[in-house]
C-alpha positions in Angstrom: 250.5 90.7 206.7 249.4 91.0 203.1 245.7 90.1 201.9 246.8 88.4 198.9 246.8 84.7 198.4 249.7 82.1 198.8 252.3 81.8 196.3 251.5 80.0 193.1 254.7 78.4 192.3 255.9 80.9 189.7 256.8 83.7 191.9 253.4 84.9 191.9 250.7 85.2 194.3 247.3 83.5 193.9 244.4 85.9 193.8 242.0 84.9 196.8 238.8 83.8 195.5 235.9 85.7 196.3 233.3 84.0 198.9 230.0 83.4 197.9 227.6 84.9 200.3 225.5 82.5 202.0 221.7 82.6 201.6 219.7 83.8 204.4 218.5 81.3 206.6 214.6 80.5 206.4 213.4 81.7 209.8 212.1 78.7 211.9 208.7 77.4 212.2 206.8 78.3 215.5 206.8 75.2 217.8 203.5 73.4 218.5 201.4 74.7 221.1 202.8 73.9 224.6 199.4 72.6 225.8 196.3 71.5 223.6 193.4 69.6 225.2 189.8 69.1 224.4 187.5 70.5 227.1 184.0 69.5 226.0 181.3 69.1 223.4 178.4 71.1 223.9 174.7 70.8 222.6 173.5 73.6 224.2 174.4 77.0 226.2 174.2 75.1 229.5 177.2 72.9 228.6 179.5 75.6 227.4 182.7 75.6 229.7 183.6 78.6 231.7 185.4 81.2 229.8 189.2 81.5 230.2 189.7 85.0 228.3 190.2 85.0 224.6 188.3 82.7 222.3 188.7 82.4 218.5 185.8 80.3 216.5 186.0 78.5 213.5 183.3 78.1 211.0 182.7 76.9 208.0 181.3 74.4 205.6 181.1 70.6 206.5 183.7 69.4 204.0 186.1 72.6 204.2 188.9 71.1 206.1 188.2 72.4 209.7 189.5 69.6 211.5 192.9 69.3 209.7 193.4 73.2 209.9 193.1 72.7 213.4 195.3 70.0 214.1 198.1 71.5 211.7 197.4 74.9 213.3 197.9 73.5 217.0 200.6 71.3 215.9 198.6 68.0 217.0 198.5 64.8 214.8 194.8 63.9 216.0 193.3 66.5 218.5 190.3 67.0 216.2 188.7 64.2 214.5 189.4 64.1 210.7 185.7 62.3 209.7 185.6 60.4 206.6 182.2 61.9 206.0 181.3 65.3 206.2 178.4 66.9 208.3 179.2 64.7 211.3 180.1 67.7 213.7 176.8 68.3 215.3 178.4 70.1 218.5 180.4 72.7 219.6 183.9 71.6 220.3 186.0 73.5 223.0 189.6 73.3 223.1 192.0 75.0 225.6 195.3 76.0 224.3 198.8 77.6 225.9 201.1 78.7 223.0 204.0 79.3 225.3 204.9 77.9 228.8 203.6 80.4 231.3 200.8 82.2 228.9 197.5 82.3 229.8 195.1 79.9 228.1 192.6 80.7 225.3 189.7 78.5 223.8 189.4 78.0 220.4 186.2 76.9 219.4 185.0 74.2 216.3 181.4 75.1 215.4 179.3 72.7 213.6 179.6 72.7 209.7 177.1 74.2 207.5 175.8 73.6 204.0 175.7 69.9 204.2 172.8 69.0 202.2 172.3 65.3 203.5 171.1 66.6 207.0 167.9 66.7 207.6 166.2 70.1 207.9 165.4 69.8 211.6 168.9 69.2 212.4 170.4 71.9 210.6 167.9 74.3 212.2 169.2 72.8 215.6 172.7 73.5 214.5 171.8 77.1 213.5 170.1 78.0 216.8 173.3 76.5 218.8 175.8 78.5 216.7 173.5 81.3 217.2 173.5 80.8 221.0 177.3 81.0 221.1 178.0 83.7 218.9 175.5 86.2 220.7 176.5 85.1 224.1 178.1 87.7 226.1 181.1 85.1 226.5 181.3 84.9 222.8 184.5 84.6 220.7 186.6 87.7 220.1 187.9 86.5 216.7 186.0 84.4 214.3 187.7 82.6 211.3 185.5 81.8 208.2 187.0 78.8 206.4 186.3 77.8 202.9 187.8 75.6 200.2 189.8 77.9 198.0 188.5 75.8 195.1 184.9 76.7 195.6 184.9 80.3 195.7 182.2 82.3 197.8 179.0 80.6 198.2 175.9 82.3 199.4 176.2 80.9 203.0 179.6 82.7 203.2 178.1 86.0 202.1 175.4 85.4 204.7 177.8 84.6 207.2 180.1 87.6 206.7 177.0 90.0 206.8 175.8 88.3 210.0 179.2 88.7 211.5 179.4 92.1 210.6 176.1 93.0 212.0 177.4 91.2 215.3 180.3 93.6 215.3 182.4 90.4 215.2 185.8 90.8 213.7 186.6 87.7 211.3 189.1 86.6 209.0 188.5 84.5 205.7 190.7 81.7 205.6 191.2 79.9 202.2 192.0 76.2 203.0 193.4 73.6 200.7 195.7 76.3 199.1 197.8 73.4 197.8 195.3 72.4 195.8 195.8 75.2 193.4 199.0 76.6 192.2 200.6 79.7 190.8 198.1 82.0 189.0 195.0 80.0 189.8 195.6 80.2 193.4 196.4 83.8 193.2 192.9 84.5 191.3 190.7 82.6 193.3 192.5 84.3 196.4 191.7 88.1 194.7 188.0 86.8 193.9 187.3 85.9 197.4 188.6 89.0 198.7 186.4 91.2 196.3 183.1 88.8 197.6 183.6 89.1 201.1 186.5 92.2 201.7 189.8 92.2 202.7 192.7 89.5 201.8 191.8 86.2 202.7 194.6 84.0 204.4 195.9 81.0 202.1 196.4 77.9 204.3 197.0 74.2 203.4 197.1 71.8 206.1 199.5 69.6 203.9 202.3 72.1 203.9 201.8 74.2 206.7 201.3 77.3 204.8 199.5 79.9 206.4 200.1 78.9 209.8 202.7 81.6 210.7 200.5 84.2 209.7 197.6 82.7 211.2 199.4 82.4 214.7 200.6 86.1 214.1 196.8 86.9 213.4 195.6 85.7 216.6 198.2 86.8 218.9 197.5 90.7 217.3 193.8 90.2 217.9 194.4 88.6 221.2 196.6 91.8 222.2 193.9 94.2 220.6 191.1 92.5 222.5 192.8 93.2 225.9 192.5 89.3 226.7 194.6 88.0 229.2 198.0 87.0 227.1 201.4 86.2 227.6 202.6 85.8 231.4 205.0 89.0 230.8 202.3 91.1 229.5 201.0 92.1 233.0 
C-alpha cells in the first residue's frame, strides 16, 4: 500500500500532513508519605523517643516557614501547626514518617525556632540548650536542614549555625523557603548570594507551589542510603 494520502478529487493524491510531536509528559509528582504521625513534643533529653534509624532535623528562624514546609514535604494539610505568631515552638517535635509502604520508618525532627526577639533571654537560652542536647546526642540526626527565608539573606544566626554543624561533622543542606515570593533574576541572585555565604547551592522551596519538594525527597533518600540507615524494605 502506498504511503501517500487519499485522492484529492482531481486525480492526484493528498500529501499526508506531518504529525506534530507530542510534548514530553511532565513527571508525576511523588505521592504523599504513606504514613506521617506526630510522636512527641520533648522538653528535655529524657523525653526523646527511641530512635528508629535515620533522622533529619529542621532548623530555622521562627518565621522561616518550617511548619508549612513540613506539611508540604510530607503531603499533609495540618500535621505541623502553622502558628499566627512566630516563636511559639519551644519544644522539639518528633514525627515518624514512612515514605512508601513496606519501607522502614524515619524521624523528621522540628527543632525550636531561633532569632525571635520578643522571647525572654532565659527562654532563648533554654531553647539553645535543648537543641544542643539533641544535636550532640549519640542518637542525633544524620542530616540537618537549615531553613531560611530566601528574601532575608544570610543572617549572623545562619552563619553561626552552619559553622557549628561543620564542627559537629553533621551534613547539612540550606533550604531557601518562600521561593514563590521572588521571581526570575531576583530569586537566582538571592540563591547565589546565600550559596556564597554558606557554601554549596541552596535548595529553593515553595510551600505554596511545591517547588523543591522532589529535590528535597531525593536529597533525604540519598543521604539515608549514604548513612547506612534502614531504608526501603527491598534494600536488605
